[in-house]
SESEDREN-402531 format. One record per residue (C-alpha): residue number from 1; residue in one letter; chain; y, z, x. Coordinates in nm, 2 decimals, padded with zeros to 4 digits, always signed. Example, Ala and Ser with C-alpha at 12.3 -4.5 7.8 and 13.67 -1.06 7.14 Angstrom:
2
1|A|A|-00.45|+00.78|+01.23;
2|S|A|-00.11|+00.71|+01.37;
END
This chain:
288
1|X|A|-05.56|+17.06|+18.30;
2|X|A|-05.52|+17.36|+18.53;
3|X|A|-05.45|+17.69|+18.34;
4|X|A|-05.11|+17.73|+18.49;
5|X|A|-05.02|+17.37|+18.40;
6|X|A|-05.14|+17.42|+18.04;
7|X|A|-04.95|+17.75|+18.01;
8|X|A|-04.63|+17.57|+18.13;
9|X|A|-04.69|+17.29|+17.89;
10|X|A|-04.73|+17.53|+17.59;
11|X|A|-04.42|+17.72|+17.69;
12|X|A|-04.22|+17.41|+17.73;
13|X|A|-04.33|+17.27|+17.39;
14|X|A|-04.26|+17.59|+17.22;
15|X|A|-03.90|+17.58|+17.35;
16|X|A|-03.87|+17.21|+17.24;
17|X|A|-03.99|+17.30|+16.89;
18|X|A|-03.78|+17.62|+16.85;
19|X|A|-03.49|+17.44|+16.70;
20|X|A|-03.36|+17.16|+16.50;
21|X|A|-03.08|+17.01|+16.32;
22|X|A|-02.73|+16.94|+16.40;
23|X|A|-02.38|+17.01|+16.30;
24|X|A|-02.15|+16.71|+16.25;
25|X|A|-02.11|+16.47|+16.54;
26|X|A|-01.85|+16.20|+16.48;
27|X|A|-01.65|+16.04|+16.20;
28|X|A|-01.88|+15.74|+16.24;
29|X|A|-02.16|+15.95|+16.09;
30|X|A|-02.00|+15.94|+15.75;
31|X|A|-02.00|+16.23|+15.52;
32|X|A|-02.11|+16.51|+15.75;
33|X|A|-01.95|+16.84|+15.68;
34|X|A|-01.88|+17.15|+15.88;
35|X|A|-02.11|+17.45|+15.80;
36|X|A|-02.19|+17.80|+15.92;
37|X|A|-02.25|+17.92|+16.27;
38|X|A|-02.62|+17.84|+16.31;
39|X|A|-02.87|+17.57|+16.21;
40|X|A|-03.16|+17.68|+15.99;
41|X|A|-03.46|+17.64|+16.22;
42|X|A|-03.71|+17.74|+15.95;
43|X|A|-03.59|+17.49|+15.69;
44|X|A|-03.81|+17.18|+15.64;
45|X|A|-03.70|+16.89|+15.42;
46|X|A|-04.01|+16.78|+15.25;
47|X|A|-03.99|+16.41|+15.12;
48|X|A|-03.65|+16.40|+15.29;
49|X|A|-03.62|+16.02|+15.23;
50|X|A|-03.59|+16.08|+14.86;
51|X|A|-03.25|+16.25|+14.90;
52|X|A|-02.93|+16.04|+14.84;
53|X|A|-02.86|+16.03|+15.21;
54|X|A|-03.19|+16.06|+15.40;
55|X|A|-03.17|+16.27|+15.71;
56|X|A|-02.79|+16.33|+15.68;
57|X|A|-02.82|+16.54|+15.37;
58|X|A|-03.07|+16.76|+15.55;
59|X|A|-02.85|+16.79|+15.86;
60|X|A|-02.55|+16.87|+15.64;
61|X|A|-02.75|+17.16|+15.51;
62|X|A|-02.84|+17.26|+15.87;
63|X|A|-03.22|+17.19|+15.84;
64|X|A|-03.44|+17.21|+16.15;
65|X|A|-03.71|+16.98|+16.03;
66|X|A|-03.73|+16.66|+15.82;
67|X|A|-04.03|+16.47|+15.69;
68|X|A|-04.06|+16.09|+15.64;
69|X|A|-04.35|+15.91|+15.49;
70|X|A|-04.42|+15.57|+15.64;
71|X|A|-04.62|+15.26|+15.56;
72|X|A|-04.72|+14.98|+15.80;
73|X|A|-04.62|+14.64|+15.66;
74|X|A|-04.67|+14.37|+15.92;
75|X|A|-04.50|+14.51|+16.22;
76|X|A|-04.25|+14.71|+16.01;
77|X|A|-04.26|+15.08|+15.94;
78|X|A|-04.12|+15.12|+15.59;
79|X|A|-04.02|+15.46|+15.45;
80|X|A|-04.15|+15.54|+15.10;
81|X|A|-04.38|+15.78|+14.91;
82|X|A|-04.60|+15.50|+14.76;
83|X|A|-04.65|+15.13|+14.78;
84|X|A|-04.45|+15.08|+14.46;
85|X|A|-04.14|+15.22|+14.63;
86|X|A|-04.15|+14.99|+14.94;
87|X|A|-03.81|+14.83|+15.03;
88|X|A|-03.78|+14.61|+15.34;
89|X|A|-03.44|+14.76|+15.41;
90|X|A|-03.56|+15.12|+15.42;
91|X|A|-03.72|+15.12|+15.77;
92|X|A|-03.79|+15.42|+15.99;
93|X|A|-03.53|+15.28|+16.23;
94|X|A|-03.25|+15.24|+15.98;
95|X|A|-03.30|+15.58|+15.80;
96|X|A|-03.40|+15.80|+16.09;
97|X|A|-03.44|+15.67|+16.44;
98|X|A|-03.11|+15.48|+16.48;
99|X|A|-02.90|+15.76|+16.31;
100|X|A|-03.07|+16.02|+16.53;
101|X|A|-03.00|+15.82|+16.85;
102|X|A|-02.63|+15.78|+16.74;
103|X|A|-02.60|+16.15|+16.67;
104|X|A|-02.75|+16.25|+17.00;
105|X|A|-02.51|+16.02|+17.19;
106|X|A|-02.22|+16.16|+17.00;
107|X|A|-02.33|+16.52|+17.07;
108|X|A|-02.39|+16.46|+17.44;
109|X|A|-02.77|+16.49|+17.43;
110|X|A|-02.85|+16.71|+17.13;
111|X|A|-02.90|+16.67|+16.75;
112|X|A|-02.72|+17.00|+16.69;
113|X|A|-02.39|+17.00|+16.87;
114|X|A|-02.39|+17.26|+17.15;
115|X|A|-02.76|+17.35|+17.10;
116|X|A|-03.03|+17.18|+17.31;
117|X|A|-03.32|+17.27|+17.08;
118|X|A|-03.51|+16.99|+16.92;
119|X|A|-03.51|+16.86|+16.57;
120|X|A|-03.87|+16.82|+16.43;
121|X|A|-03.93|+16.48|+16.28;
122|X|A|-04.26|+16.50|+16.08;
123|X|A|-04.39|+16.15|+16.02;
124|X|A|-04.65|+16.13|+15.75;
125|X|A|-04.87|+15.82|+15.79;
126|X|A|-04.95|+15.67|+15.44;
127|X|A|-05.14|+15.37|+15.57;
128|X|A|-05.45|+15.36|+15.80;
129|X|A|-05.38|+15.61|+16.07;
130|X|A|-05.49|+15.44|+16.39;
131|X|A|-05.31|+15.11|+16.34;
132|X|A|-05.00|+15.28|+16.19;
133|X|A|-04.97|+15.52|+16.48;
134|X|A|-05.01|+15.25|+16.75;
135|X|A|-04.73|+15.05|+16.59;
136|X|A|-04.52|+15.37|+16.56;
137|X|A|-04.58|+15.44|+16.93;
138|X|A|-04.44|+15.10|+17.01;
139|X|A|-04.13|+15.18|+16.80;
140|X|A|-04.08|+15.52|+16.96;
141|X|A|-04.09|+15.37|+17.31;
142|X|A|-03.76|+15.18|+17.23;
143|X|A|-03.57|+15.51|+17.21;
144|X|A|-03.56|+15.63|+17.57;
145|X|A|-03.49|+16.00|+17.62;
146|X|A|-03.47|+16.07|+17.25;
147|X|A|-03.82|+16.22|+17.20;
148|X|A|-04.00|+16.51|+17.34;
149|X|A|-04.28|+16.35|+17.56;
150|X|A|-04.62|+16.46|+17.68;
151|X|A|-04.69|+16.30|+18.02;
152|X|A|-05.00|+16.37|+18.23;
153|X|A|-05.04|+16.73|+18.12;
154|X|A|-04.67|+16.82|+18.10;
155|X|A|-04.43|+16.84|+17.81;
156|X|A|-04.08|+16.72|+17.86;
157|X|A|-03.84|+16.83|+17.59;
158|X|A|-03.62|+16.59|+17.41;
159|X|A|-03.36|+16.61|+17.14;
160|X|A|-03.62|+16.51|+16.87;
161|X|A|-03.98|+16.61|+16.85;
162|X|A|-04.20|+16.37|+16.65;
163|X|A|-04.51|+16.52|+16.49;
164|X|A|-04.76|+16.29|+16.32;
165|X|A|-04.92|+16.39|+15.99;
166|X|A|-05.09|+16.21|+15.71;
167|X|A|-05.39|+15.98|+15.77;
168|X|A|-05.62|+16.16|+16.01;
169|X|A|-05.74|+15.84|+16.19;
170|X|A|-05.43|+15.87|+16.41;
171|X|A|-05.59|+16.15|+16.60;
172|X|A|-05.82|+15.94|+16.82;
173|X|A|-05.57|+15.71|+16.97;
174|X|A|-05.33|+16.00|+17.02;
175|X|A|-05.59|+16.20|+17.21;
176|X|A|-05.67|+15.90|+17.43;
177|X|A|-05.31|+15.87|+17.56;
178|X|A|-05.20|+16.03|+17.88;
179|X|A|-04.84|+15.96|+17.78;
180|X|A|-04.72|+16.03|+17.42;
181|X|A|-04.39|+16.04|+17.25;
182|X|A|-04.54|+16.23|+16.95;
183|X|A|-04.76|+16.53|+16.87;
184|X|A|-05.03|+16.60|+16.61;
185|X|A|-05.00|+16.80|+16.29;
186|X|A|-05.31|+17.02|+16.27;
187|X|A|-05.47|+17.20|+15.99;
188|X|A|-05.59|+17.57|+15.97;
189|X|A|-05.93|+17.45|+16.10;
190|X|A|-05.76|+17.35|+16.43;
191|X|A|-05.70|+17.72|+16.50;
192|X|A|-06.07|+17.74|+16.61;
193|X|A|-06.07|+17.41|+16.80;
194|X|A|-06.01|+17.34|+17.16;
195|X|A|-05.70|+17.13|+17.10;
196|X|A|-05.41|+17.29|+17.28;
197|X|A|-05.05|+17.33|+17.15;
198|X|A|-04.95|+17.05|+17.39;
199|X|A|-05.14|+16.82|+17.14;
200|X|A|-05.13|+17.02|+16.82;
201|X|A|-04.80|+17.22|+16.82;
202|X|A|-04.79|+17.25|+16.44;
203|X|A|-05.04|+17.39|+16.19;
204|X|A|-04.97|+17.26|+15.84;
205|X|A|-05.18|+17.32|+15.53;
206|X|A|-05.19|+17.31|+15.15;
207|X|A|-05.09|+17.66|+15.02;
208|X|A|-05.31|+17.62|+14.71;
209|X|A|-05.62|+17.56|+14.91;
210|X|A|-05.60|+17.90|+15.08;
211|X|A|-05.40|+18.12|+14.84;
212|X|A|-05.41|+18.18|+14.47;
213|X|A|-05.08|+18.37|+14.45;
214|X|A|-04.78|+18.16|+14.32;
215|X|A|-04.52|+18.43|+14.34;
216|X|A|-04.58|+18.60|+14.00;
217|X|A|-04.68|+18.97|+14.03;
218|X|A|-04.79|+19.14|+14.35;
219|X|A|-04.91|+18.94|+14.64;
220|X|A|-05.28|+19.03|+14.67;
221|X|A|-05.34|+19.25|+14.97;
222|X|A|-05.63|+19.03|+15.10;
223|X|A|-05.42|+18.72|+15.07;
224|X|A|-05.13|+18.88|+15.26;
225|X|A|-05.37|+18.99|+15.53;
226|X|A|-05.50|+18.63|+15.55;
227|X|A|-05.15|+18.48|+15.58;
228|X|A|-05.06|+18.72|+15.86;
229|X|A|-05.39|+18.65|+16.04;
230|X|A|-05.33|+18.27|+16.02;
231|X|A|-04.97|+18.30|+16.16;
232|X|A|-05.08|+18.55|+16.43;
233|X|A|-05.36|+18.32|+16.54;
234|X|A|-05.13|+18.02|+16.56;
235|X|A|-04.86|+18.20|+16.74;
236|X|A|-05.11|+18.33|+17.00;
237|X|A|-05.20|+17.97|+17.07;
238|X|A|-04.83|+17.86|+17.10;
239|X|A|-04.84|+17.68|+16.76;
240|X|A|-04.61|+17.69|+16.46;
241|X|A|-04.70|+17.72|+16.10;
242|X|A|-04.60|+17.53|+15.78;
243|X|A|-04.74|+17.53|+15.42;
244|X|A|-04.68|+17.26|+15.17;
245|X|A|-04.74|+17.29|+14.79;
246|X|A|-04.57|+17.63|+14.77;
247|X|A|-04.36|+17.70|+14.45;
248|X|A|-04.04|+17.50|+14.47;
249|X|A|-03.87|+17.55|+14.13;
250|X|A|-03.56|+17.78|+14.15;
251|X|A|-03.64|+18.13|+14.03;
252|X|A|-03.80|+18.46|+14.13;
253|X|A|-04.15|+18.32|+14.19;
254|X|A|-04.02|+18.08|+14.46;
255|X|A|-03.81|+18.35|+14.62;
256|X|A|-04.10|+18.59|+14.62;
257|X|A|-04.32|+18.34|+14.81;
258|X|A|-04.05|+18.25|+15.05;
259|X|A|-03.99|+18.62|+15.12;
260|X|A|-04.35|+18.67|+15.20;
261|X|A|-04.36|+18.36|+15.43;
262|X|A|-04.06|+18.49|+15.62;
263|X|A|-04.22|+18.84|+15.65;
264|X|A|-04.54|+18.68|+15.79;
265|X|A|-04.34|+18.48|+16.05;
266|X|A|-04.42|+18.13|+15.90;
267|X|A|-04.21|+17.89|+16.10;
268|X|A|-04.11|+17.63|+15.84;
269|X|A|-04.04|+17.68|+15.48;
270|X|A|-04.11|+17.36|+15.28;
271|X|A|-03.87|+17.24|+15.01;
272|X|A|-03.71|+16.95|+14.82;
273|X|A|-03.42|+17.18|+14.72;
274|X|A|-03.19|+17.16|+15.03;
275|X|A|-02.91|+17.38|+14.89;
276|X|A|-03.16|+17.63|+14.75;
277|X|A|-03.34|+17.70|+15.08;
278|X|A|-03.01|+17.70|+15.27;
279|X|A|-02.87|+17.97|+15.04;
280|X|A|-03.20|+18.17|+15.06;
281|X|A|-03.21|+18.16|+15.44;
282|X|A|-02.84|+18.25|+15.48;
283|X|A|-02.89|+18.54|+15.24;
284|X|A|-03.19|+18.67|+15.44;
285|X|A|-03.02|+18.60|+15.78;
286|X|A|-03.34|+18.50|+15.94;
287|X|A|-03.32|+18.38|+16.30;
288|X|A|-03.54|+18.11|+16.44;
END
């Protein structure tokens, strides 16, 4: 890809990923409530499907990113954390894709009414990555103009940006595509790879593999420096940053870690406590 084309692609993808969730759309999308003046771009709903109303609870709390674990069963993509939780009625379409498509139609082209930025849908592949991704790609093709697309070196923003995490075997078939409706969730090691942000827009990693601090006492200076270096390197490449396995029980330790993540410029704060992170971000008044 020519340098100017790559720069344009990185810039376009950055704009697509700068935003997320939506305020209520229509009465048909039951239970949605009015909230404050801005969505919470940094809020990531980990294990979102475990909430009473998958997707909609996160949107009610103005989250900018949601995560769904999927299993390939025949030609169906079922949403569940483990095989013991599989339910044929809980498909990716019924819990996420169809409601998102309906919301975008109701909001005239956006998930968040009046805001064209893109909701991040992180899809964690729990079954073998290559076959699961190829089936997922067939499903995503059915939703025309819903997803941010990579096509022949250019990124075309859409209301939803799908990012593929989980089983690493998805990487090879994704890299082979000249047209994709999804992007790849990298790891910190990808910061030194040749993979551009037009393929790896997000760098996610396990907090406990890189940092010992769990929010109690002072943040060690060397670890704070490392965190800022990781975020700086990712942002220089046009990539966003998320950590999982950060403290998530309400209390001062969680708040201390979240405060340091915000100060470092981490793009997505990971939580299962939707109301807790909403309140924290509102109190800190952090823009996207």
